[in-house]
BALUM-842355 format. One record per residue (C-alpha): x, y, z. Coordinates in nm, 2 decimals, decimal comma, always signed. Example, Ala and Ser with C-alpha at 12.3 -4.5 7.8 and 13.67 -1.06 7.14 Angstrom:
2
       xx       yy       zz
    +1,23    -0,45    +0,78
    +1,37    -0,11    +0,71
% end
This chain:
443
       xx       yy       zz
    +0,00    -0,03    +0,05
    +0,12    +0,33    -0,12
    +0,09    +0,63    +0,15
    -0,17    +0,89    +0,10
    -0,10    +1,16    -0,08
    -0,22    +1,48    +0,24
    -0,60    +1,61    +0,17
    -0,43    +1,93    +0,03
    -0,15    +1,75    -0,13
    -0,10    +2,08    -0,42
    -0,16    +1,96    -0,79
    +0,21    +1,96    -0,97
    +0,07    +2,21    -1,24
    +0,01    +2,49    -0,95
    +0,37    +2,41    -0,83
    +0,48    +2,45    -1,19
    +0,32    +2,81    -1,19
    +0,52    +3,13    -1,13
    +0,23    +3,34    -0,99
    +0,31    +3,02    -0,76
    +0,67    +3,02    -0,73
    +0,63    +3,36    -0,65
    +0,42    +3,38    -0,44
    +0,63    +3,04    -0,17
    +1,00    +3,22    -0,22
    +0,83    +3,55    -0,04
    +0,62    +3,38    +0,15
    +0,29    +3,58    +0,08
    +0,06    +3,27    +0,21
    -0,22    +3,47    +0,10
    -0,14    +3,39    -0,32
    -0,04    +3,09    -0,23
    -0,40    +2,99    -0,07
    -0,56    +3,23    -0,29
    -0,45    +3,00    -0,58
    -0,41    +2,65    -0,42
    -0,79    +2,78    -0,39
    -0,90    +2,84    -0,73
    -0,68    +2,74    -0,98
    -0,58    +2,38    -0,77
    -0,98    +2,34    -0,71
    -0,89    +2,23    -0,35
    -1,11    +2,35    -0,08
    -1,09    +2,65    +0,20
    -1,17    +2,35    +0,44
    -0,92    +2,11    +0,28
    -0,65    +2,35    +0,32
    -0,82    +2,38    +0,71
    -0,78    +2,02    +0,74
    -0,43    +2,00    +0,61
    -0,28    +2,30    +0,78
    -0,47    +2,29    +1,12
    -0,60    +2,58    +1,05
    -0,92    +2,69    +1,12
    -1,10    +2,75    +0,76
    -1,27    +3,09    +0,78
    -0,89    +3,16    +0,86
    -0,76    +3,03    +0,59
    -1,08    +3,22    +0,39
    -0,93    +3,51    +0,59
    -0,58    +3,49    +0,47
    -0,68    +3,38    +0,06
    -0,83    +3,70    +0,08
    -0,56    +3,94    +0,24
    -0,72    +3,96    +0,53
    -0,50    +3,83    +0,80
    -0,13    +3,71    +0,77
    +0,16    +3,46    +0,89
    +0,36    +3,64    +1,06
    +0,45    +3,32    +1,31
    +0,71    +3,01    +1,25
    +0,48    +2,70    +1,33
    +0,23    +2,81    +1,12
    +0,41    +2,82    +0,81
    +0,60    +2,48    +0,92
    +0,23    +2,33    +0,91
    +0,15    +2,45    +0,63
    +0,45    +2,34    +0,45
    +0,37    +1,97    +0,58
    -0,05    +1,93    +0,52
    +0,07    +2,12    +0,15
    +0,35    +1,92    +0,05
    +0,51    +2,19    +0,04
    +0,92    +2,17    +0,06
    +1,03    +2,36    +0,34
    +1,39    +2,49    +0,08
    +1,04    +2,67    -0,14
    +0,98    +2,83    +0,17
    +1,30    +2,96    +0,35
    +1,27    +2,69    +0,60
    +1,50    +2,35    +0,75
    +1,39    +2,02    +0,52
    +1,08    +1,84    +0,67
    +1,10    +1,55    +0,80
    +0,85    +1,38    +0,52
    +1,13    +1,54    +0,25
    +1,33    +1,17    +0,34
    +1,08    +0,94    +0,31
    +1,00    +0,88    -0,07
    +0,59    +0,91    -0,16
    +0,53    +0,61    -0,26
    +0,80    +0,30    -0,05
    +0,51    +0,01    -0,01
    +0,45    +0,06    +0,41
    +0,60    -0,26    +0,54
    +0,36    -0,55    +0,62
    +0,26    -0,60    +0,99
    +0,24    -0,94    +1,07
    +0,13    -1,20    +0,81
    -0,04    -1,08    +0,52
    -0,40    -1,27    +0,48
    -0,51    -1,19    +0,84
    -0,50    -0,82    +0,77
    -0,66    -0,92    +0,43
    -0,94    -1,12    +0,62
    -0,97    -0,80    +0,91
    -0,94    -0,59    +0,61
    -1,32    -0,77    +0,46
    -1,43    -0,77    +0,87
    -1,41    -0,39    +0,91
    -1,57    -0,34    +0,52
    -1,88    -0,54    +0,66
    -1,88    -0,38    +0,97
    -1,91    -0,02    +0,90
    -2,07    -0,10    +0,54
    -2,37    -0,17    +0,77
    -2,33    +0,20    +0,92
    -2,17    +0,41    +1,22
    -2,24    +0,21    +1,52
    -2,10    -0,07    +1,75
    -1,80    -0,29    +1,59
    -1,73    +0,04    +1,30
    -1,76    +0,33    +1,53
    -1,55    +0,19    +1,82
    -1,25    +0,04    +1,55
    -1,27    +0,42    +1,37
    -1,27    +0,60    +1,73
    -1,01    +0,32    +1,82
    -0,81    +0,46    +1,53
    -0,92    +0,81    +1,57
    -0,77    +0,81    +1,89
    -0,43    +0,60    +1,81
    -0,40    +0,88    +1,56
    -0,50    +1,20    +1,78
    -0,15    +1,03    +2,08
    +0,04    +0,98    +1,82
    +0,06    +1,30    +1,65
    +0,06    +1,49    +2,02
    +0,41    +1,36    +2,07
    +0,60    +1,62    +1,88
    +0,70    +1,71    +2,28
    +0,62    +2,12    +2,18
    +0,75    +2,24    +2,53
    +0,41    +2,44    +2,65
    +0,56    +2,85    +2,69
    +0,67    +2,82    +2,34
    +0,33    +2,95    +2,18
    +0,31    +3,19    +2,50
    +0,70    +3,31    +2,41
    +0,62    +3,39    +1,92
    +0,28    +3,56    +2,04
    +0,51    +3,77    +2,31
    +0,76    +3,82    +2,01
    +0,48    +4,00    +1,84
    +0,46    +4,20    +2,07
    +0,77    +4,32    +2,08
    +0,73    +4,38    +1,74
    +0,51    +4,62    +1,67
    +0,78    +4,88    +1,81
    +0,81    +5,10    +2,14
    +0,46    +5,25    +2,06
    +0,52    +5,60    +2,28
    +0,73    +5,37    +2,54
    +1,03    +5,50    +2,70
    +1,35    +5,35    +2,48
    +1,51    +5,20    +2,86
    +1,09    +5,07    +2,97
    +1,14    +4,85    +2,64
    +1,46    +4,77    +2,78
    +1,36    +4,72    +3,10
    +1,08    +4,40    +2,98
    +1,27    +4,27    +2,72
    +1,58    +4,21    +2,94
    +1,29    +4,05    +3,29
    +1,11    +3,79    +2,97
    +1,46    +3,67    +2,85
    +1,51    +3,60    +3,15
    +1,27    +3,43    +3,17
    +1,29    +3,26    +2,86
    +1,65    +3,12    +2,89
    +1,60    +2,82    +3,12
    +1,41    +2,69    +2,74
    +1,68    +2,65    +2,60
    +1,92    +2,43    +2,84
    +1,60    +2,16    +2,86
    +1,57    +1,85    +2,64
    +1,37    +1,91    +2,26
    +1,29    +1,79    +2,03
    +1,44    +1,89    +1,73
    +1,11    +2,12    +1,65
    +1,05    +2,28    +1,94
    +1,46    +2,33    +1,94
    +1,41    +2,52    +1,56
    +1,05    +2,71    +1,73
    +1,27    +2,77    +2,02
    +1,62    +2,95    +1,86
    +1,28    +3,13    +1,63
    +1,19    +3,40    +1,89
    +1,55    +3,40    +2,06
    +1,63    +3,52    +1,81
    +1,42    +3,75    +1,73
    +1,36    +3,88    +2,14
    +1,78    +3,85    +2,15
    +1,74    +4,10    +1,81
    +1,54    +4,31    +1,94
    +1,66    +4,42    +2,23
    +2,01    +4,47    +2,02
    +1,77    +4,72    +1,82
    +1,64    +4,94    +2,20
    +2,02    +4,93    +2,32
    +2,17    +5,07    +1,97
    +1,89    +5,30    +1,94
    +2,01    +5,38    +2,33
    +2,28    +5,48    +2,23
    +2,50    +5,11    +2,34
    +2,67    +5,06    +2,00
    +2,94    +4,77    +2,17
    +2,58    +4,58    +2,42
    +2,45    +4,66    +2,13
    +2,70    +4,43    +1,83
    +2,74    +4,18    +2,11
    +2,39    +4,01    +2,15
    +2,27    +4,16    +1,80
    +2,57    +3,84    +1,78
    +2,38    +3,59    +2,02
    +2,08    +3,75    +1,76
    +2,24    +3,56    +1,54
    +2,37    +3,27    +1,62
    +2,00    +3,13    +1,74
    +1,88    +3,28    +1,39
    +2,15    +3,07    +1,25
    +2,05    +2,69    +1,42
    +1,65    +2,82    +1,39
    +1,74    +2,70    +1,03
    +1,61    +3,06    +0,88
    +1,80    +3,24    +0,68
    +1,56    +3,55    +0,64
    +1,57    +3,62    +1,01
    +1,92    +3,59    +1,00
    +1,93    +3,80    +0,71
    +1,75    +4,04    +0,95
    +2,01    +4,03    +1,21
    +2,28    +4,09    +1,05
    +2,07    +4,40    +0,86
    +1,94    +4,53    +1,20
    +2,33    +4,49    +1,27
    +2,43    +4,73    +1,01
    +2,31    +4,99    +1,12
    +2,48    +5,07    +1,47
    +2,82    +5,11    +1,31
    +2,60    +5,35    +1,01
    +2,49    +5,51    +1,26
    +2,78    +5,49    +1,46
    +2,98    +5,67    +1,21
    +3,18    +5,36    +1,05
    +2,96    +5,36    +0,70
    +3,22    +5,08    +0,56
    +3,17    +4,81    +0,88
    +2,78    +4,90    +0,84
    +2,82    +4,83    +0,39
    +3,01    +4,48    +0,47
    +2,77    +4,37    +0,75
    +2,47    +4,47    +0,47
    +2,69    +4,33    +0,24
    +2,65    +4,02    +0,42
    +2,29    +4,05    +0,49
    +2,19    +4,07    +0,08
    +2,39    +3,72    +0,04
    +2,21    +3,59    +0,24
    +1,86    +3,69    +0,19
    +1,89    +3,64    -0,17
    +1,76    +3,81    -0,47
    +1,36    +3,69    -0,36
    +1,20    +3,98    -0,28
    +1,11    +3,98    +0,11
    +1,15    +4,23    +0,46
    +1,47    +4,15    +0,52
    +1,65    +4,19    +0,15
    +1,48    +4,51    +0,13
    +1,63    +4,59    +0,45
    +1,93    +4,52    +0,37
    +1,94    +4,68    +0,10
    +1,85    +5,05    +0,26
    +2,14    +4,98    +0,51
    +2,40    +4,95    +0,24
    +2,21    +5,17    +0,01
    +2,26    +5,42    +0,32
    +2,62    +5,40    +0,43
    +2,71    +5,41    +0,08
    +2,59    +5,76    +0,08
    +2,81    +5,84    +0,37
    +3,15    +5,64    +0,28
    +3,07    +5,83    -0,05
    +3,10    +5,63    -0,27
    +2,80    +5,72    -0,52
    +2,74    +5,46    -0,83
    +2,73    +5,20    -0,49
    +2,42    +5,35    -0,33
    +2,22    +5,41    -0,60
    +2,29    +5,13    -0,71
    +2,20    +5,02    -0,41
    +1,86    +5,28    -0,44
    +1,72    +5,14    -0,72
    +1,79    +4,73    -0,57
    +1,53    +4,87    -0,24
    +1,30    +5,03    -0,50
    +1,24    +4,83    -0,71
    +1,23    +4,55    -0,38
    +1,02    +4,76    -0,21
    +0,76    +4,82    -0,50
    +0,72    +4,33    -0,48
    +0,65    +4,33    -0,13
    +0,38    +4,10    -0,06
    +0,16    +4,30    +0,20
    +0,23    +4,09    +0,51
    +0,59    +4,19    +0,45
    +0,52    +4,55    +0,41
    +0,38    +4,55    +0,80
    +0,40    +4,74    +1,01
    +0,66    +4,63    +1,25
    +1,06    +4,54    +1,35
    +1,01    +4,25    +1,17
    +0,83    +4,44    +0,79
    +0,90    +4,74    +0,61
    +0,69    +4,94    +0,60
    +0,69    +5,17    +0,30
    +0,68    +5,42    +0,61
    +1,01    +5,32    +0,69
    +1,21    +5,29    +0,35
    +1,11    +5,66    +0,35
    +1,28    +5,72    +0,64
    +1,56    +5,44    +0,51
    +1,58    +5,73    +0,16
    +1,56    +6,04    +0,31
    +1,85    +5,97    +0,49
    +2,04    +5,80    +0,17
    +1,88    +6,06    -0,08
    +2,02    +6,38    +0,19
    +2,42    +6,20    +0,24
    +2,40    +6,19    -0,22
    +2,33    +6,54    -0,15
    +2,00    +6,46    -0,38
    +1,82    +6,63    -0,21
    +1,47    +6,70    -0,45
    +1,41    +6,29    -0,39
    +1,49    +6,30    +0,00
    +1,20    +6,64    +0,08
    +0,94    +6,41    -0,07
    +1,06    +6,16    +0,08
    +1,11    +6,25    +0,42
    +0,73    +6,47    +0,35
    +0,59    +6,04    +0,32
    +0,73    +5,88    +0,60
    +0,64    +6,21    +0,82
    +0,25    +6,10    +0,65
    +0,30    +5,71    +0,65
    +0,48    +5,75    +1,04
    +0,28    +5,71    +1,36
    +0,11    +5,94    +1,55
    +0,35    +5,78    +1,87
    +0,68    +5,78    +1,70
    +0,87    +6,02    +1,84
    +1,19    +5,95    +1,76
    +1,14    +5,94    +1,39
    +0,96    +6,23    +1,39
    +1,27    +6,39    +1,49
    +1,50    +6,19    +1,33
    +1,34    +6,28    +1,01
    +1,38    +6,66    +1,08
    +1,72    +6,62    +1,13
    +1,74    +6,49    +0,80
    +1,57    +6,78    +0,69
    +1,77    +7,00    +0,84
    +2,05    +6,81    +0,71
    +1,89    +6,91    +0,37
    +1,84    +7,28    +0,42
    +2,22    +7,31    +0,45
    +2,27    +7,13    +0,26
    +2,08    +7,42    -0,01
    +2,25    +7,69    +0,19
    +1,97    +7,79    +0,47
    +2,21    +7,69    +0,73
    +1,96    +7,87    +0,98
    +1,65    +7,75    +0,86
    +1,84    +7,47    +0,91
    +1,93    +7,51    +1,32
    +1,56    +7,56    +1,40
    +1,43    +7,26    +1,20
    +1,69    +7,11    +1,46
    +1,67    +7,25    +1,70
    +1,27    +7,22    +1,74
    +1,29    +6,87    +1,66
    +1,46    +6,80    +1,97
    +1,41    +7,02    +2,19
    +1,02    +6,89    +2,14
    +1,21    +6,54    +2,23
    +1,10    +6,42    +2,64
    +1,47    +6,32    +2,78
    +1,44    +6,00    +2,79
    +1,51    +6,11    +2,37
    +1,77    +6,28    +2,35
    +2,05    +6,03    +2,41
    +2,12    +5,70    +2,15
    +2,08    +5,77    +1,82
    +1,87    +6,13    +1,79
    +2,19    +6,29    +2,03
    +2,44    +6,15    +1,78
    +2,29    +6,24    +1,45
    +2,14    +6,66    +1,63
    +2,54    +6,66    +1,70
    +2,63    +6,54    +1,38
    +2,41    +6,85    +1,20
    +2,60    +7,07    +1,50
    +2,98    +7,00    +1,43
    +2,91    +7,02    +1,05
    +2,76    +7,44    +0,97
    +2,98    +7,66    +1,06
    +3,06    +7,80    +1,37
    +2,85    +8,13    +1,28
    +2,53    +8,02    +1,19
    +2,32    +8,22    +1,40
    +2,12    +7,98    +1,62
    +2,36    +7,71    +1,64
    +2,43    +7,78    +1,95
    +2,17    +7,74    +2,09
    +2,16    +7,40    +1,97
    +2,49    +7,32    +2,11
    +2,32    +7,46    +2,46
    +2,07    +7,16    +2,44
    +2,28    +6,90    +2,30
    +2,49    +6,94    +2,62
    +2,25    +6,92    +2,87
    +2,11    +6,64    +2,73
% end
């Protein structure tokens, strides 16, 4: 007897469809489900059964009204629809090592098996009662028990949701408060890393650890502690490697590149960003877009105009091809607001002030009200453009107003570094320059 395909197994023609393969590479599950339903003629109920996702949610995902970001859910989808792990940027799935047409080994005497099957067919033909129902129930409960034997740690779901919650950023909270909360949660989660687990559970745990360690490093960077930020990014990178998720590893490297980028080492930033670009590959993804954006800024600051313009072209191409899920406004996504912030910096340093002003206006329009740090950084970019265009007094006024408008807890780290760089670039006789100096000294 050959192994049967799962309920949601995909038709071969659909697997070859370029739209489908491109959606897989982008982890665009909305398109995957929509094509499986319309082109593969697989019902939402069958997709639900195969992937362990409620049929209602499958329908919402297919319509683009819900996203899939959790690694365990992506793994269930890969297993349920028999999608090779590499197609979704995952590790090889356990079933990939099994020949789908390999006969199952016989258990016991073949004649006895045939007799038992005949008896069961007769019992089931008589109706779902008595012997037939008992046999079905026994089979179902045995399968349920086998499926439950994954030994997934019961706390993993909690930590995955915790990482997702942190991914939405500061939301008006002081960076120091977010740092303390992340540290507390990582300390609480740490004992899980020392417990014996299945390979799948270990991969999930490493994925969450990589996310949370990476976010903690981001906060350290924003607070100006770049040495400790590098250490935490290294930890996040190790966790990402162990999780088997190359896009997470690319995200970590892209984020780490922003540390030397913002603290005076553009060549080191470009090197890290290019490593991230290599890991992310050519397929559009949030990590690939981030890496190209950081590279564009690093090369612009370092004076390599040709490479900077090439990276600007790359990131604009990638940004146009991202799915709504990849554009999510989180630390793991690449929303258009972040894109415009990156372009503001790159174009400012390239001296293309017209396009830089456009990017700044778009970034401010897309920024959420509590985005205190982002708005201040955009204003400082605008001030740099004004200075480049000869309006030095206007530049000081814009930068001073932006920096003075920040709460005390936001006047250190990155905002202070950017404001100080502008101050140092202005001539000593610039009107209002001393006022900006007083603010910087008081921080």
